[in-house]
C-alpha positions in Angstrom: 186.0 225.7 52.4 183.4 222.9 52.3 181.1 221.9 55.1 180.8 218.4 56.5 177.7 217.5 54.6 179.3 218.3 51.3 182.4 216.4 52.3 180.4 213.4 53.4 178.3 213.4 50.2 181.5 213.4 48.2 183.0 210.5 50.2 179.8 208.5 50.0 180.3 208.3 46.2 183.1 205.8 46.9 181.4 202.4 47.2 184.0 201.0 49.7 183.6 204.1 51.9 179.8 203.9 51.6 179.7 200.2 52.6 181.8 201.0 55.7 179.6 204.0 56.6 176.4 202.0 56.2 177.8 199.2 58.4 178.0 201.8 61.2 174.4 202.9 60.9 173.1 200.7 63.8 175.6 202.2 66.1 174.7 205.7 65.1 171.1 204.9 65.6 171.6 203.6 69.1 173.7 206.7 70.0 171.0 209.0 68.6 168.2 207.1 70.4 170.0 207.5 73.7 170.6 211.2 73.2 167.0 211.9 71.9 165.4 209.9 74.7 167.4 211.8 77.4 166.8 215.2 75.9 163.1 214.6 75.2 162.4 214.1 78.9 164.6 217.0 79.9 167.4 215.2 81.7 171.1 216.1 81.7 173.7 213.4 81.6 174.4 214.1 85.3 170.8 213.6 86.2 170.6 210.4 84.2 173.8 209.3 85.9 172.2 209.8 89.3 169.1 207.8 88.3 171.0 204.9 86.9 174.2 204.7 88.8 176.2 204.9 85.6 179.0 207.4 85.8 178.3 210.6 83.9 181.6 210.2 82.1 180.4 206.8 80.8 177.1 208.2 79.6 179.1 210.9 77.8 181.3 208.2 76.2 178.2 206.3 75.0 176.7 209.5 73.6 179.8 210.5 71.7 180.4 207.0 70.3 183.6 206.2 72.1 182.1 203.3 74.0 179.7 200.5 73.1 176.9 199.8 75.6 176.0 196.3 76.7 172.4 195.2 76.7 172.4 195.5 80.5 173.6 199.2 80.2 170.9 200.0 77.7 168.3 198.5 80.0 169.6 200.6 82.9 169.5 203.7 80.8 165.9 202.9 79.7 164.8 202.3 83.3 166.4 205.5 84.5 164.4 207.4 81.9 161.2 205.5 82.8 161.2 203.9 79.4 161.1 200.4 77.9 164.0 199.2 75.7 162.9 197.6 72.4 165.3 195.8 70.0 163.9 195.2 66.5 165.2 193.1 63.7 164.1 194.3 60.3 164.4 192.6 56.9 167.0 194.0 54.6 165.6 196.1 51.8 
C-alpha cells in the first residue's frame, strides 16, 4: 500500500489535477497559519474560543478546512492570540 505523499506525487503529474491543487494553496496556507499560530502560543481550540467568542466548533471547522473565515473572523482570531493579522499580495513567479 502506498502512503499519501506517494499518492499525491503521482496525482500531481496530471496537469489538470496540479492546477486545481495549486489553486487551493492560499486556503491551505491560511489554515496552516491559524493552526501554527495557535499551537506556537500554547492555546487549545477551547482556550482560543474563550478569548475570541468564536465557538470552538467553528474554530475546528476553520482548522480542518470545512469553513472559510471572513476577514473579520481572522482579525478576531489574531486579536485573541495577541497577534497582528497581515495580508500580503505577492507577484506571480
